LUMTORSE-77857 format. One line per field, with one value per residue (C-alpha): residue in one letter; x, y, z. Coordinates in Angstrom, 2 decimals, decimal comma. Layout:
% residues N
code = a:...
u = X:...
v = Y:...
w = Z:...
//
This chain:
% residues 507
code = m:t:k:k:t:i:i:l:i:s:f:i:t:l:k:f:l:l:q:y:f:l:l:s:s:e:y:d:l:q:r:d:e:y:l:h:l:d:q:a:n:h:l:a:w:g:y:l:s:v:p:p:f:t:s:w:n:s:y:i:i:q:l:l:g:n:s:v:f:w:i:k:f:f:p:a:v:y:g:a:l:t:i:y:l:v:w:k:a:i:e:e:l:n:g:d:l:f:a:l:v:s:g:a:t:c:v:l:l:s:v:l:l:r:l:n:t:l:y:q:p:n:s:f:d:v:l:s:w:t:a:l:y:f:f:l:l:k:y:s:k:t:e:n:s:k:w:l:f:m:g:a:v:v:f:a:i:g:f:l:n:k:y:n:i:v:f:q:l:i:g:l:i:p:a:l:l:l:t:t:q:r:k:i:f:a:n:p:r:l:y:f:a:v:l:v:g:l:l:i:v:l:p:n:l:l:w:q:y:n:n:g:f:p:v:f:h:h:l:k:e:l:a:e:t:q:l:v:n:v:n:k:m:d:f:i:r:g:q:i:l:f:f:i:g:s:l:l:v:l:i:a:s:l:y:a:l:l:f:y:a:p:f:r:p:y:r:f:f:f:w:t:m:v:f:t:l:a:a:f:m:y:f:k:a:k:d:y:y:a:i:g:i:y:p:i:y:i:a:f:g:s:v:y:l:e:q:i:l:k:n:g:w:k:k:y:l:q:p:v:f:v:a:i:p:l:l:l:f:i:p:i:l:n:v:a:f:p:n:k:s:p:e:y:i:i:q:h:a:g:n:y:e:k:f:g:l:l:r:w:e:d:g:k:n:h:q:i:p:q:d:f:a:d:m:l:g:w:k:e:l:a:e:k:v:d:k:a:y:a:e:l:p:n:n:q:n:t:l:v:l:c:d:n:y:g:q:a:g:a:i:n:y:y:t:k:q:k:i:r:a:v:s:f:s:a:d:y:i:n:w:f:d:l:s:k:k:y:d:n:l:i:r:v:k:n:r:g:n:a:n:g:e:l:q:e:t:s:p:f:f:q:n:s:t:i:a:d:s:i:t:n:g:f:a:r:e:f:g:t:t:i:f:s:f:s:g:a:k:i:d:i:r:g:r:i:k:s:e:i:d:k:n:k:n:y:r
u = 27,82:28,77:29,87:26,49:24,56:26,70:25,90:22,20:21,94:24,10:21,35:18,66:20,30:20,92:17,53:16,08:18,61:17,80:13,93:14,38:17,12:15,42:12,52:12,74:11,13:9,72:6,94:4,05:2,78:0,89:-2,99:-3,76:-1,77:-4,04:-6,93:-5,32:-4,13:-7,54:-9,06:-7,41:-10,14:-12,60:-11,71:-13,69:-13,74:-13,56:-13,60:-14,94:-11,36:-9,03:-9,54:-8,95:-5,28:-4,26:-6,31:-4,86:-1,21:-2,40:-3,84:-0,21:1,21:-1,23:-0,33:3,44:2,57:1,54:5,06:6,16:9,15:6,77:4,35:7,59:8,85:6,38:6,68:10,23:10,03:7,89:10,37:13,58:11,25:10,87:14,73:14,83:12,87:14,49:17,49:16,11:14,71:18,31:19,48:16,83:18,02:21,41:22,96:25,92:27,60:27,43:23,91:22,82:24,50:23,37:19,61:19,71:21,22:18,58:15,59:16,87:17,94:14,50:10,69:10,47:12,85:10,28:6,98:8,40:8,55:4,80:2,37:0,06:-1,27:1,36:4,43:2,63:1,00:4,57:5,41:2,46:2,96:6,83:5,95:3,08:5,49:8,45:5,95:5,09:9,08:9,26:6,20:7,44:11,10:9,78:5,99:5,59:2,02:2,74:3,74:0,54:-1,13:1,32:0,77:-2,94:-2,48:-0,38:-2,72:-5,53:-3,77:-2,61:-6,36:-7,28:-4,33:-5,25:-7,65:-5,05:-3,62:-6,36:-4,51:-1,76:-4,12:-5,32:-1,67:-1,03:-3,69:-3,29:0,40:0,05:-2,44:-0,09:2,73:3,74:2,96:-0,60:-0,53:-0,76:-4,54:-4,65:-3,48:-6,60:-4,44:-4,80:-8,29:-7,76:-5,52:-8,01:-10,52:-8,37:-7,80:-11,52:-12,20:-9,50:-11,06:-14,69:-15,23:-14,22:-16,61:-19,74:-18,74:-18,83:-22,04:-23,48:-22,54:-23,70:-20,08:-18,71:-15,80:-17,48:-18,38:-14,83:-13,39:-16,23:-15,09:-11,55:-12,10:-14,33:-12,02:-8,48:-8,07:-9,62:-6,39:-4,31:-2,82:-0,92:2,22:2,59:1,98:4,84:6,97:6,53:7,14:10,87:11,48:10,42:13,39:15,39:18,56:17,15:16,35:19,01:18,41:14,67:15,70:17,94:15,46:12,73:15,40:16,50:12,79:12,27:15,56:17,88:17,33:17,54:14,74:12,48:10,17:9,42:8,90:5,08:6,69:7,51:3,66:2,67:4,28:2,76:-0,86:-0,62:0,78:-1,69:-4,51:-3,07:-3,12:-6,49:-7,94:-6,17:-4,47:-2,50:1,80:2,35:0,01:2,22:5,32:4,74:5,39:9,32:11,28:10,95:12,14:15,08:16,02:15,66:17,63:20,60:21,23:21,12:23,68:26,03:26,10:27,13:29,74:31,56:34,12:37,09:36,91:33,36:33,78:35,46:31,97:30,07:31,23:29,55:26,49:26,30:27,06:24,65:21,44:23,73:24,62:21,25:19,52:21,53:19,36:16,29:17,45:17,50:14,22:11,99:11,66:10,70:14,11:13,95:12,09:9,23:11,41:14,20:11,79:10,41:13,62:14,66:11,36:13,05:14,68:11,00:8,90:11,13:10,46:6,51:6,80:4,78:2,07:-1,02:-4,05:-6,01:-3,66:-2,16:1,29:1,58:4,64:5,51:4,67:1,42:2,50:4,60:1,83:-0,22:2,21:2,00:-0,10:-1,64:-0,08:-1,17:-4,67:-4,73:-3,03:-5,98:-8,78:-7,47:-7,58:-11,10:-12,11:-10,60:-12,47:-16,01:-18,31:-19,30:-16,82:-17,16:-20,34:-18,99:-18,82:-15,89:-16,84:-14,40:-14,65:-12,30:-10,81:-7,20:-8,46:-10,52:-7,80:-4,83:-7,08:-7,83:-3,88:-2,18:-5,07:-4,16:-8,00:-10,37:-11,53:-13,08:-13,36:-15,57:-16,34:-18,52:-16,06:-14,27:-14,71:-15,83:-19,09:-19,88:-17,79:-20,33:-21,40:-25,19:-25,74:-25,73:-26,85:-24,28:-24,34:-21,29:-20,03:-16,53:-16,70:-13,35:-13,76:-11,57:-10,86:-13,25:-15,81:-15,55:-17,61:-21,12:-20,36:-21,20:-24,60:-25,54:-24,90:-24,90:-28,82:-29,10:-26,38:-26,14:-22,67:-20,68:-17,15:-14,30:-11,73:-8,83:-7,23:-4,23:-1,63:1,18:1,14:2,45:0,13:-2,66:-4,92:-3,97:-6,86:-8,63:-11,18:-11,71:-15,49:-16,64:-20,44:-21,68:-25,23:-26,97:-30,61:-31,92:-30,83:-28,36:-28,29:-31,09:-29,52:-26,37:-28,23:-30,11:-26,62:-25,22:-28,35:-27,90:-23,97:-24,37:-27,39:-25,26:-23,13
v = 0,93:-1,50:-0,60:-1,79:0,25:3,40:3,31:2,70:5,91:7,56:6,81:7,77:11,18:11,78:10,90:13,41:15,97:15,45:15,72:19,11:20,54:19,52:21,85:25,50:28,35:29,92:26,99:26,79:23,80:21,20:21,36:18,32:19,04:21,87:19,68:16,77:19,69:20,82:17,40:17,72:20,45:17,99:14,65:11,63:7,86:8,65:11,59:11,70:12,20:9,72:7,22:8,90:7,88:11,19:13,31:11,77:12,63:16,04:16,47:15,87:18,41:20,99:19,92:20,74:23,91:23,33:24,70:23,20:21,37:19,19:18,96:17,45:15,51:12,77:11,82:11,82:9,49:6,89:7,28:6,37:3,48:2,25:2,20:0,54:-2,38:-2,93:-2,98:-5,75:-7,65:-8,07:-9,37:-11,44:-13,15:-13,32:-10,28:-8,96:-5,19:-4,93:-6,12:-3,72:-0,63:-1,65:-1,94:1,21:3,24:1,78:2,65:6,09:7,39:6,59:8,01:7,79:10,83:12,73:11,26:11,52:15,42:15,73:15,36:13,04:9,39:8,04:7,69:5,64:3,57:2,50:1,69:-0,22:-2,47:-2,65:-3,70:-6,36:-8,07:-7,97:-9,81:-12,40:-12,91:-13,23:-15,78:-17,78:-18,13:-19,10:-20,20:-18,10:-16,92:-13,88:-12,45:-12,98:-10,66:-8,20:-8,48:-8,06:-5,10:-3,51:-3,96:-2,64:0,68:0,74:0,17:3,08:5,25:4,86:2,01:1,29:-1,42:-3,60:-4,36:-5,95:-8,65:-8,74:-9,88:-11,83:-14,29:-15,80:-15,97:-17,81:-20,31:-20,83:-21,82:-24,08:-21,24:-22,08:-23,88:-20,67:-20,92:-24,03:-22,32:-21,21:-18,38:-16,57:-16,52:-14,73:-12,31:-11,56:-11,09:-8,33:-6,71:-6,34:-4,94:-2,02:-1,18:-1,49:2,13:3,14:0,53:1,68:5,39:4,56:2,52:5,27:7,83:5,64:4,45:8,00:5,96:4,59:8,17:9,02:6,11:6,85:10,76:9,55:7,16:10,05:12,79:11,20:7,48:8,22:9,38:6,97:4,61:1,20:2,63:5,64:3,12:0,97:3,76:5,10:1,61:1,82:5,58:5,48:3,00:3,87:3,37:-0,10:-1,99:-4,46:-5,41:-5,50:-7,94:-9,88:-10,43:-11,77:-14,30:-15,14:-15,87:-18,20:-20,02:-19,25:-22,25:-20,19:-18,13:-21,04:-20,39:-16,74:-17,74:-16,25:-13,12:-13,09:-14,00:-11,55:-8,84:-10,29:-10,50:-6,95:-4,96:-6,91:-5,72:-2,19:-2,21:-3,82:-1,12:1,84:3,06:5,77:4,67:5,73:3,57:0,63:2,19:0,21:-3,07:-2,47:-1,86:-5,27:-6,75:-4,65:-6,37:-9,86:-8,64:-7,19:-10,27:-12,26:-9,96:-10,11:-13,66:-13,83:-10,84:-11,86:-13,90:-13,41:-10,61:-9,91:-8,66:-5,40:-4,96:-4,24:-0,55:-0,43:-1,48:0,60:3,94:3,03:4,18:7,64:8,16:7,36:9,13:12,51:13,71:12,89:14,94:17,94:17,71:15,94:18,35:21,65:23,01:25,07:28,31:28,17:30,12:28,02:24,94:26,52:27,46:23,59:22,23:19,50:17,92:17,61:16,73:13,60:12,28:12,72:15,46:18,25:15,92:16,68:14,66:16,34:14,37:17,61:19,04:22,37:25,00:23,33:20,06:19,90:19,40:22,48:24,43:23,18:24,56:28,34:31,29:29,75:32,26:34,89:33,81:33,74:37,49:38,70:36,81:38,29:41,84:41,62:40,26:42,86:45,62:44,23:45,54:43,17:40,70:38,08:37,14:36,55:33,06:32,49:30,00:28,48:26,38:23,66:22,03:23,48:27,17:26,63:24,48:27,36:30,08:28,60:27,65:30,83:33,11:36,02:36,17:34,08:32,56:29,12:28,73:26,06:24,58:22,23:19,94:17,14:17,23:20,73:20,01:18,71:21,52:24,10:26,32:26,96:27,91:31,63:34,08:35,41:39,36:39,14:36,47:36,40:34,32:32,42:31,59:29,30:31,51:29,25:30,03:33,62:35,10:35,97:35,97:39,47:39,18:36,04:37,11:40,85:40,98:39,30:41,67:45,56:46,12:43,82:44,11:42,49:42,28:40,82:37,98:35,58:37,12:34,26:33,24:29,75:28,95:26,34:28,81:31,70:34,20:32,86:35,66:37,08:38,32:40,38:40,97:42,84:43,78:40,86:41,14:37,82:34,86:33,04:29,81:28,43:28,85:27,08:24,32:23,80:23,60:21,37:18,59:18,84:17,95:15,17:13,55:13,88:11,33
w = 7,58:4,59:1,15:-0,42:1,90:1,21:-2,40:-1,54:0,27:-2,44:-5,12:-3,06:-2,25:-5,49:-6,64:-4,20:-5,61:-9,31:-8,62:-7,21:-9,56:-13,02:-12,30:-13,13:-10,94:-14,04:-14,11:-11,95:-10,48:-13,30:-13,47:-12,07:-8,93:-7,68:-7,78:-5,78:-3,29:-3,00:-2,18:1,35:2,26:1,11:2,70:1,81:0,65:-3,11:-5,53:-9,24:-10,39:-8,35:-5,35:-1,81:-1,07:-2,68:-0,61:2,50:0,93:0,40:3,97:5,49:2,83:3,99:7,73:6,72:5,17:1,59:0,37:-3,32:-1,28:0,43:-2,78:-4,85:-1,80:-1,82:-5,14:-4,60:-1,71:-3,73:-6,63:-3,82:-2,62:-6,00:-6,35:-2,84:-3,96:-6,89:-5,18:-2,54:-5,41:-6,73:-3,47:-3,30:-6,60:-5,32:-7,38:-6,07:-6,88:-10,56:-10,62:-7,68:-9,20:-12,82:-11,34:-9,23:-12,43:-14,55:-12,34:-11,46:-14,91:-16,61:-17,11:-13,34:-13,19:-14,75:-13,24:-10,02:-10,43:-10,53:-7,71:-9,08:-8,08:-10,70:-8,75:-6,01:-8,57:-9,74:-6,36:-5,65:-8,86:-7,91:-4,24:-5,28:-7,97:-5,07:-2,63:-5,22:-5,76:-1,96:-2,11:-4,85:-3,26:0,20:-0,06:3,17:3,35:4,91:1,53:-0,01:2,99:2,28:-1,38:-0,66:1,46:-0,96:-3,89:-1,80:-0,69:-4,76:-5,53:-3,37:-5,11:-8,58:-10,10:-12,74:-10,65:-11,73:-14,66:-12,92:-11,65:-15,52:-16,16:-13,09:-12,97:-16,47:-15,89:-12,76:-14,28:-16,98:-14,87:-12,38:-9,86:-10,28:-7,03:-5,39:-5,95:-3,90:-0,63:1,20:2,93:-0,41:-0,16:3,38:2,20:-0,38:2,12:3,90:0,44:0,19:3,45:3,22:-0,12:0,97:2,04:-1,29:-3,00:-1,14:-1,95:-5,92:-5,28:-3,29:-5,88:-9,01:-9,91:-11,39:-12,20:-15,32:-16,34:-16,00:-18,21:-20,69:-21,02:-20,92:-23,99:-25,82:-25,22:-24,74:-25,59:-28,91:-29,74:-28,96:-31,21:-30,62:-32,47:-30,09:-27,06:-28,15:-28,86:-25,23:-23,63:-25,74:-24,66:-21,02:-20,30:-23,28:-21,26:-19,72:-22,95:-23,15:-19,47:-19,93:-22,85:-20,99:-18,10:-20,29:-22,17:-18,27:-17,16:-20,04:-20,15:-17,13:-14,60:-11,33:-12,71:-13,29:-10,13:-11,71:-14,94:-14,44:-14,90:-18,41:-19,01:-16,70:-19,26:-22,27:-20,72:-19,22:-21,93:-24,23:-21,96:-22,13:-25,97:-26,23:-24,02:-25,83:-22,29:-22,64:-22,47:-19,43:-17,72:-18,16:-16,53:-13,12:-15,18:-15,65:-12,44:-11,20:-14,61:-14,37:-11,19:-13,10:-16,07:-13,93:-11,91:-15,52:-16,96:-13,73:-14,22:-17,91:-17,56:-14,41:-15,65:-18,08:-20,46:-20,05:-16,89:-18,63:-20,28:-16,72:-16,73:-20,34:-19,06:-16,24:-18,40:-20,94:-19,33:-18,24:-21,93:-23,37:-21,00:-21,65:-24,63:-22,92:-19,87:-22,20:-23,26:-20,82:-17,73:-17,17:-17,16:-20,19:-21,21:-23,73:-26,03:-25,97:-26,53:-29,67:-31,14:-30,57:-31,49:-33,40:-30,36:-28,47:-31,78:-32,24:-28,83:-29,47:-26,84:-28,36:-29,07:-26,59:-26,13:-29,17:-31,08:-32,65:-32,30:-30,48:-29,45:-26,27:-24,45:-22,99:-19,19:-19,62:-21,03:-17,99:-15,91:-17,13:-16,06:-13,07:-10,66:-12,82:-12,66:-9,20:-8,88:-11,40:-9,96:-6,49:-7,84:-9,18:-5,61:-3,82:-5,77:-5,61:-2,66:0,13:-1,49:0,95:-0,98:-4,07:-5,96:-8,00:-10,76:-13,08:-16,46:-15,18:-12,12:-12,81:-12,88:-9,57:-8,21:-8,63:-7,72:-4,43:-4,02:-4,92:-3,20:-0,94:-0,04:1,40:-1,77:-2,34:-6,35:-7,87:-10,95:-12,68:-13,61:-11,62:-7,96:-7,76:-8,52:-5,32:-3,47:-3,78:-0,98:-1,60:2,00:1,58:-0,97:-3,49:-4,46:-6,62:-9,15:-10,55:-13,95:-15,09:-18,71:-21,32:-24,30:-26,21:-24,23:-23,03:-26,09:-25,03:-21,59:-20,56:-22,86:-21,06:-17,54:-16,92:-17,04:-13,49:-11,99:-11,60:-12,79:-15,29:-16,63:-18,01:-15,32:-16,92:-18,89:-18,95:-21,32:-21,16:-24,67:-23,93:-21,05:-22,09:-20,33:-22,85:-23,30:-20,38:-19,28:-15,80:-15,76:-12,76:-12,03:-8,95:-7,19:-7,91:-9,30:-8,44:-5,99:-8,53:-6,22:-8,26:-11,87:-9,83:-8,35:-11,97:-13,60:-11,04:-11,53:-14,90:-14,86:-12,13:-14,49:-17,41:-15,23
//
């Protein structure tokens, strides 16, 4: 085993250790993770929230036992593979030990360390972007058409994971046309590769067509509720903070792509970054949508810096450049991960506020970061719903209806009972079981929607009560109330079906 291989294995090992040790056990999973895990119980070629790749991943996790270890394992694997691809890209660019260590350090100690703690499509999205860029680098170097086919396959799988990868094409196509690499469009095998990619994504496109293209409703809803609070300065600040320790390397990569002769075949990468970032800013995208752009540029920058620092006194600067990502990441290490208690965060709010971490999707500052607040109260909710369920007569005929997908997913993940909670939000609207008559109803209502629930629903049941509520004041679900109704006087399926149709028609 070579020295370089040992170092690479060390980086990957460290990556896995950090992904697990930077999480505090006092936090639950994050809201979105519960929805993604529940998709394993409803395998399909498409969903209202995400494409189908995540559901396949969730099904594997379910087969492995559905434990937190495996839930966190897969995003860590995707992060480790991203480091590996950057390492291989550096080797393709003839980088030596300094470039390899510098590149791996920059990728390891970046926003990816935070991103890879969450079981969401984002980790595989970044890996997909990096892999496609890597295959284009290989094609530019060798002009071997097999890399076009591999690029088409990885793009297709990335598309089945997260539609965000379309922005990569939006940036690539004009960049290729603008440079000498436009000759790629004269290669007939490119179009066979495109056809292969289309065949892979076709089932999902058909699902979208047959379901009225819910992706467009999702984008419209996202724009109206979240992207409206995004501004260009916040987006730019996010790009700087995500790879704060790698800024010099990234700047070096852009300079080298324009002026360093050995990188002339890859000049389209410079324009790719320009066009892709411009597209994200034009559409007012969230800052983290663009994270997949940067890992491959760390490879270019590391190799170029190695060349200008390899001779004379400059070689003594090499350890400095390796240390910079570590030194700049330490302050972020203390605030970007759910490894501090909510009480600690409130006491040190200034440290979090200066990085913009207290700002939520509503554009306002709150006590703790939104992601952290979305990791609290879920076990409490599931335990209290379980208790309410156990106290109901004939409880196997109970509908558990929630206000949002996080509530439904968390109940289904943690429940000790045979509960399959549903909601009118996200994919749960397609997962109602209306094949049987329900005698009881457990209604989980957001704090802002709880008033009037007893008055509105109790006339349809013999018994009605407020069973409990979420008491964790730091949780985003604080105040969520659990209502228990038993002895249905009517068949409530008609009202449920009407509400489902109303929500689907809105879409």
